[in-house]
Each structure stands twice: as C-alpha cells, then as structure tokens.
matplotlib code that plots the C-alpha trace (Angstrom):
import matplotlib.pyplot as plt

x = [51.2, 50.4, 51.2, 48.7, 45.8, 47.0, 46.8, 43.3, 42.3, 43.5, 42.3, 38.5, 39.0, 39.7, 37.0, 34.5, 35.7, 35.0, 31.6, 30.7, 31.4, 34.3, 36.9, 36.3, 34.8, 37.6, 40.7, 39.3, 38.8, 42.6, 44.2, 42.2, 43.4, 46.6, 46.7, 45.1, 47.3, 50.0, 49.1, 47.8, 43.9, 41.6, 40.2, 36.5, 33.5, 32.9, 30.0, 31.5, 34.6, 33.6, 32.3, 35.8, 38.0, 36.2, 36.8, 40.6, 40.8, 39.3, 41.8, 44.4, 43.7, 43.0, 46.4, 48.2, 46.4, 47.4, 50.8, 50.9, 49.1, 51.6, 54.5, 52.8, 52.5, 56.2, 57.9, 55.5, 56.9, 60.2, 60.5, 59.0]
y = [51.3, 49.7, 52.9, 54.9, 52.9, 52.5, 56.5, 57.0, 54.2, 56.0, 59.4, 57.4, 56.2, 59.4, 61.3, 58.6, 59.0, 62.7, 62.6, 59.8, 61.7, 59.1, 61.8, 64.7, 68.1, 69.4, 67.8, 68.2, 72.5, 72.4, 70.5, 73.0, 75.4, 74.5, 74.6, 77.3, 79.2, 78.2, 79.3, 82.5, 82.4, 82.6, 79.8, 78.7, 78.9, 75.7, 74.6, 74.2, 72.7, 68.8, 70.7, 72.2, 69.6, 67.5, 69.8, 69.9, 66.2, 66.1, 69.0, 66.9, 64.2, 66.1, 67.8, 63.8, 62.9, 65.3, 65.3, 61.5, 62.1, 64.7, 62.7, 59.8, 62.4, 63.5, 60.1, 58.9, 61.7, 61.5, 57.8, 58.2]
z = [-21.4, -17.9, -16.0, -18.6, -17.7, -13.9, -14.0, -15.5, -13.0, -10.0, -11.6, -11.8, -8.2, -6.7, -8.6, -7.7, -4.0, -3.6, -5.8, -3.0, 0.1, 0.9, 0.8, 3.7, 2.3, 5.0, 3.2, -0.3, 0.5, 2.2, -1.2, -3.2, -1.3, -1.5, -5.3, -5.7, -3.3, -5.2, -8.7, -7.6, -7.8, -5.7, -3.4, -4.3, -1.8, 0.8, -1.5, -5.1, -3.6, -4.5, -8.4, -8.8, -7.6, -10.2, -12.8, -11.7, -12.0, -15.6, -16.8, -15.7, -17.6, -20.3, -20.6, -19.6, -22.4, -24.6, -24.0, -24.7, -27.9, -28.4, -28.1, -30.0, -32.9, -33.0, -32.2, -35.4, -37.8, -37.1, -37.8, -41.3]

ax = plt.figure().add_subplot(projection="3d")
ax.plot(x, y, z, "-o")
ax.set_aspect("equal")
plt.show()
C-alpha cells in the first residue's frame, strides 16, 4: 500500500516539476525523444514537449492503477 501511495506522490511531483518548469525543457525533450525512439514513434515538436510529457505521466498512472485493480479483482475472485 505504501508503494502505491509513493508511486502516485512521485508521479504527481514529477508532473508538477514539469509544469512549473523546474525541470529544464532540454531534459524533458531528451527523455521524450529517447522514449519515442525506443517505441518507434515520431518525436513531438519542442513546443509540445511539456504537454506530451504530462500525457505520458497520466497514461502511466492509469496503466499501473488498472493493472493493480485487475490483480485485486483476480485475487478476490479466486478466493471465493
């Protein structure tokens, strides 16, 4: 439980750091470029780097929460 809460807090802090421009744009752009090249999709233009980074953070949170809910559902179903 503590791990889940810490994950959400860290993701929230990362999102706030990107929005408040604490993290330099070049660092965010390099990280997104690496991620997009690894997946094989085109990299975003520099002016759209921050919003797309926030979309990636939100998507990661949704995927992790969905996997945890599925795990809880399967565990509770097999216990009955």
